[in-house]
N, C-alpha and C positions, 0 to 999 in steps of 0.2 A: 877529223880524226887527229889525235895527239899521239906522240911517240909512246911506245910501250914503256913499262917501268924500267926494264933492262936498258933500253935505248936511252931513255932520259937520264938514268943513273950514270951511264957511260959518258954522255955529253956533259953532264954537270960535275962529274968526278965525285959522286957521293954514293953512299950505300943504297942499294936498291930498296931496303926497308924504309929509308927516309922518304924516298919518292913514293912508295906505296902508301905510306901514311898521309903524305900530302895529297895524293889522288883521292884517298878515302875522305879526307876533310873537304876537298873540292866537291866530291860527290854528295856529301851530306849537306853542303850549302847550295846544291842545285846548279853548280857551275859546269860540271861534267857528268856524263852518264855512261855506264858500261853497256856495250853492245856485244852480246854473246857471239864469240867467234871473230869479232872484228876489232875489239879493243875499246878504248875510251874515246868519246867525242864530246865536244863542247855543246852545251845545250842552247836552245834558242833564247832562253831566259838569261843566259850568262851576262850579256852586256848590261841589262837592267839591274841584275843582282849585284854585279861588281860596281856599277856606278853608285848604287845606293850605299854599299859598304864604304866606298871612298868618301862619299858625302858625310857619312856618320863619323868616320875617322877625322876628317877635316873639321867637322862641327865641334868635336871634342877639343881639338887643338886650338881652334879659334876661341872657344869658350874659356879655356885656360888662359890664353893671352889676354883676353878682355878682362878676366878677373884680376890678373896681375896689373893691367893698366888702370883699372878702376881703383885698386887698392893703393896705387901710387899717387892718389889724389889729383889725377889729371881730370879736367872737366870732360864730359862726354863729347863736346864739340872738338876738342883737341884730339881725343882718341879717334873720332871719325876722320879727322883731317890726316892723321898719321896712317890710318888704314887706307884711305884713298891714295895718298902719296905712294905707299908701298905697292899697292895694286897697280898703279900706273907704272911704277918702276919695273915691276915683274913683267907686266904685259909688254913694255917696251923692250926688255931684254929678250923675251920670247920671239917677238917680231924680228929683231935683228939676227937671231940665230936661224930663223926660218928663211931669211933672205940669202944666207950663205949657201 
């Protein structure tokens, strides 16, 4: 179960209509569902749906970065090397934060 529109609006300090619209969008996407008399709850499909949406967002961002890299006349091997270096750097930073 997730907080009611009123509760969520109070927690976030936003207009209840904003929260209601967000809940409607989440319901349309299959992330939450309304339970009569109980409120809204997260669906069993939500993790898969959200992961797919995150992947699609990232795919678009990666595509744009690769287009920019390719248009800068860098050879594909150098682009791959840069991507690998950055991925290693990001993973290293994440591990060091997890240790804290």
